[in-house]
N, C-alpha and C positions, 0 to 999 in steps of 0.2 A: 919495377916490372911490377905487373899483377900477381896479384895473390892466384894459389892453385885454387880452381873453384871458383873464382871473380867474374869470370867470362860466363858463366851458365845462363840463358834465358828465364828468367823469374814470371814475367809479364811481357804479354803481345796482348796491343788493342789497337782499334782504329774507330777513327770516325769521320763523320762527313763533314768538310770542309768547302769554302768557295775557292777555285781559280780566278787568274785577274780579269778571265774574262765574264765573271759572279754567275757562274754556273756551278755546278757540285761536282767535289773530286774528293779522293781517301785521303786521308792521314792520318800512318801507323805511330804508335809511340811503343818502344819497346824496353822493357827494365831491365837490366842486370843483376845476378844475383850481389854486385857489389851494392846497388844501389843506383846505379848510374843509370841516366834515360838519353836515350835517343830517339828522335822524330825524322819521316820523311814525308814527304807527299807525292803526289802523282801529276802529270801534266796530263794535257787532255788534248787532243787533236782536232782540229776543226773539218781536216781531212785524212781520213784515215786511211783514205787506201783501200783495195779489193782486198789483195794479200796478207796483211798483217796481223796481228793477233789482235782479238775484239775486247772491249770493254765490258761490262756486265752494269748494266743501269737499270732501275729499277721498273721502268715501264708506267709508273703510274702516271699520268696524267694531270694528276692532283697538286704533283709536286715538283716541282721545275720543269715543267710539260714532258714528264717522263724520265729526267737524266738523274733523279738522283741516284744515290750510291750508298740506299740504308744495307742493299741486299749483299753489294762486296762487303761492307762493314761486319755486317753481321756471319759472315763466311768467314774472316779474319776471325772474330770474337769467339765465335763459339767449333767450327771446325780445324781451322790452323791453328791458333793459340795452343789447343789441347796436344795436338801432335807435337808440339815443338818446345814446351817446356820442358827444363833440364839439359837441352841440348846446347852446346859449348858452340857462341858464333862464329870461331872460326872453323867451323866446318861448314863452310858456305857452301861447298859442290852437292853437301848430303843432303843438305835443307830445302837448296833449289832442287832436287829430284823429288821429294818428299811432295814440292810444291807442284811440280809436273806432273806426276803417279796422282795427286789427289786430282789433278782435273781431267787428264790422257784423253782430251780431243787437241788434234790439230790449231785449232785458233784461239785455244785458251776460251771457250765461249761459256763453258762450264761456270769456273769461278771467275774468270775475268782477266785480261792482261792488266791490268789494273790493279786486282787483290792482290794478283802474286807480285808485281812488282813493287807494290808497297813493301810486302815483306821483304823481299830480297834484296832491297836497298835499306831499310832500315835495319837488317840482319850484319850486312856488309859496314854500314855506319856503327855499328856498337861492336864490330870487330877491331874496328880502328880506332875506336877508343878505349875496348881492352886492352888490346896491344900499345898504347901512349904513341901511336903512328899518325901521320897525316893520312887522311883517308887515301890520297892518290898514291902516298906512297906505301899502305896498307894495301892495296889492290893489286900493285906493281908486284908486291913481293909476294903478295900469298899466291896470284893464278903464273908465279914466275915470268913474268916478262919483262923486256928488257928494260934497263933503268932507262927512266927521260933524264935528258938534257936540256931539254926545253922545253917549252909551252908552246901551245898549237897559235896559228896565225888567227886571229878570229874576224870573221864573215860578216860586216857590219850592213845592216838591212836599211836601207835611206830611203824606200819607195813600198809600201804595202800596195797591193792588186790583187785581181783574181778575187778566192775566196776570203783574204784575210782583212779586207776592208770596202766600204762604199765608197768605190768609185769607180769609175769605166777603164782603167788600166785593167788592161788582158794579163799580167803576167805577176804570178804572186810576188815576187821578191827582186827589188833591184839592189843589189848589194856592192859595198866598195872593200875592196880586197887589199889591204898592206901590201906593200911590195917587204918584203920582212927582211932583206940585204941590204935596203936603202940605205944610204949612211945617214940619214935625218932621222934613222930608228937605235941607231950604237947607242947601247948604253953609257951613263954618263955616273958620276959618283951620286948625282941626286935621282935620277930616274934611268929606272931599267927599259930594256928594250919592250915588253909587255904593254907597260906605264908609257911610254911612247907613241905606242901604237891606240892604244886606246884612248889615249889624251888626242892626239890629231886624229883622229873618227870621229870623238865630241865636237872637235871644232869645226870639223868640215859638216858634220850633221847640223850643225848654228849656223853654218854660212849658208848651207844649204838651205833651210827655214827665211833668212833675211832674204835671198833671192827669190822664192818663191812669193814673199809679200812687194816684194818691188815687182814683182812680174804680174800682182793681182791674182793669183793662185790663195788656194785657201791652205793653210797648213794643220788642220786637223789629220789626226794619226789613226792606224790601223791596228789590229788588232795584237801587230808585234812589234808596235810603236812606231814603223814608221812613216812617211808621208803618205795622203793618200787624198793629191784634190786630183781633180778631171783634168784632163790632158787633150789637149788636139790629139796628139800620136804618142805609141811608147817609145818612139825614139827619142821625143822633149823631155822625157826623164832623166835619157842617159846623156842628151848635151846639158842639161843642169846640173847633173852630179859633176861632169867635168868643168863645171863652170864652178860649182862649189870648190873645189879640190882645188882651185888659183886661188879662189876668194878667201881659202883660210890659209894661205900662203905655201902651197903646197905643188908637187910637179905630177898631171896623168905621166902614165908609163912606169915612171922613175921611183914616186911614193905610193902612189894608188894604182891601181888597175878596177876593171870592175867586173859584176859578175851577175848572171841572170838566172831565176828559178821559174823557167816558163809555165810549172805546172800544166803540163798539154793532156793532161787527164778531162781537164772540163773544155780544151778546146776542140776537142776531136770529136766528129760526126762520124759515127760508128757507119751509118746506112750509107752517107757520100763517102766514106774514106777519106776525110779533108780535114784540116787544122782552118778552125774558123778564127783568125784576128778580129773579134768585132770594133774596136777601139780604129784601126786603120782601115775596114773596110775591105778586109786581103782574104782571101780562100789558098791552102797551099794543100799539095799532096805532102806525102814524104821527100821525094826526091825535089821537088822545087823549096819547101823547108831547108834542108840541108844548102843550096845554093844561098839563101837567102842568112843560113847563119853564116857561113864562109865570107860575104858580103858585107855584116857586120863584122867581122875580125879583121876585115880591111879599113875599115873607117874608124872602129872603136879599139882603147885597149881593153879586151876583152879574155877573161883568162879563164872563166868558169862558166860552165850552162849545166844546170841540172832541171831534169826532167825534161829535157827538150823535144819528145818525141813519146807515146802515148806507149804505157806500159805492154804492153803485147805486141807492140810494132817489131817485132827483134828482128827481121831482114834490115828496118831502116834502123835501127838500134847499132848493129855491125857497122851501117854503110857509114853513120856519120862517128865509127869512133875510129874507122881506118882511114876516113878523110882528114877527121880535124883533131883527131887522140895525140897529135903530135902536135900541137897548137897550143892544146888548151886543157883543162878539165872536163868530162863529161863525166859528170857524176848522176848515177842513178840514186831517186828519192822511191817513188812508187814504183821503180822499175825492180826493185829490190824489197823494198818495204822490209827490210833489215832480218830479211827470211834465210837465211842458210839455203835451205832449197832454193828459191829464186837466185842469190847470187851465186851457187853451184851452175846454174843452167847459164847465168850470168856470165860464168868463164869458157865454160863451154862454147856457148854462141860470140865469145868475144866482143861482148857489149860493155859498152862506158869502160872507163881507168878508171873511175871514183866511188866509194859508196856512200851514202848518206846512213847513216846508223841513228836512228830513234829509240833508245834502251827499253818504252814501254809499249814498242811494238811489237817486242821478244816476248818479256815478261820478264824472266830472271836474267842477273845478273850474267852467270856462269854462262849462259846460251849468247848473251851479248859478247861478253871475251871469245867464245868459240866464232863468231860470226866476225868479228875484225880478225883475230889472229889467220883466217883463212882468207881473208881478203888481201892482208898484207904479205902472207905468202906466195900471191898470185901478184904481186905489185899496183895493187889497186892502193889508192890515196883513201884516208879516211877523213868523213868529214860527219863529226859527231854532232848531234842537231837536237835544238831547243822542239817543242812545239807552240800551235798558237795558244793553247789555252794553260797557259805556266802558273807554276806559282811562285814563292819566292825561295826555294829549294836551291841549291846549288851545285846537286850532284854532279850534274853532265860537265860541267868545270875539272872536276878531279879526275871522272873516268877520263874524259879527252887527252888529261897530262898521263895517266898512268898508262892508256895504250897507245901513247908516243903519237897520237892523231897529228895528221899536218894540219888540223882546220877545227874551228869551234865556229858553232854557229849559232849564235843564242837571240838575234832580233837586234832592233835599234839601240842606241843610247842615248833612248828616254824608257819608261816606264821600269817602276822597281823590282818586277820578276824578271826582265832581260836585265837592267844594270848587275842587279846582282851576280850574274855568273861571269861578268867584266871584273866585278871586283872581286870575286873568287880567283880567277886568273891571274892578275894579278899580284895578289896576295901569293898565291901559289909560286909565281914566277919571285917575286924577291926571297920567301923562302928557300927555293932550291941555291940562288944566288946567294944566301948568307951559309949555305953549307958547303959552298967550294972556297971557302975562304979560309 
């Protein structure tokens, strides 16, 4: 047990570091009164969305084309740290409220969502350390959440497209979705279910790479580690994924299904009111796009569709949810932008049946938990997600488990900043399995 007053904030500082894309982001360091230290770093999105909280960047074109975060670090060092010194790290909600009040703008543009997120997460990590608990256990206990009984199903990125790669693929992400209840993934004495899913996902990823080479495609990767070749059509990527599943020794529909993040915000022409799939030279109204998705359902083992429509096309979201919501997950990312206000409207509109939560789009851990709890009360499934400009910080794996999220989307099975999350997920699964013995 920690000694009395060992869990007070003795020092808090921040510095500018590089994320996986080579652009600057924040790292916060918190020192407890016990002398123990913890760190947290902030991911950066390549497509932040219109409705999410705003990161703070310096705007000085002489440094990192204006993307520096020295102002944000300075806010932590000179404004936030003096306000938090001496406060116990187990007062997460109180600290988060101080952060919110210091900014007071709806989109966090004054201090920056990156500033607020760094502090909120490092406080949570310090709280777990001072309590002697795993981070996922601490978050679950602190916020009085349901006790986790299993880890989320990982959504593996096989192909990168859209704004995530230098490729002609229109869609942001082509996802491999493990069928969690498949007999293939039953735990054994030497390998747990989560480990089996991650291993199988890696085997399919490498089988896909071999197929691409054999077919004359490049095996370059995008920002999130998925392959990013130029292709003849978007559906060719799905066909290759199905072939890779078989080549790796698994079965489509039984062991793995498929998912897509369409990233429709980039494809929607506001003036023409059409969705433009340039690779396939196709133009769709919302109604014809719905028909297309239904056709894909008949042909492919598609179980997950993210951002299939523009974020403000509420009538189309209602229709696609009503028509296809009993057949697959209709997930809103840009639709909700992890915003309580947007989620409340989505609930009222009966739009989507799953929400993609990116904690840095909100700012504080307390607000993230509130958003997740509201979604769960309304029977929305939770997808906890990474960002394109990730770091090696594995916080979202613990958060996903603590929230009892159904899914964790952390990118491909390559690149250290992606694999770090999956490695932590399997570690958590092993910890949970050991605690049941």
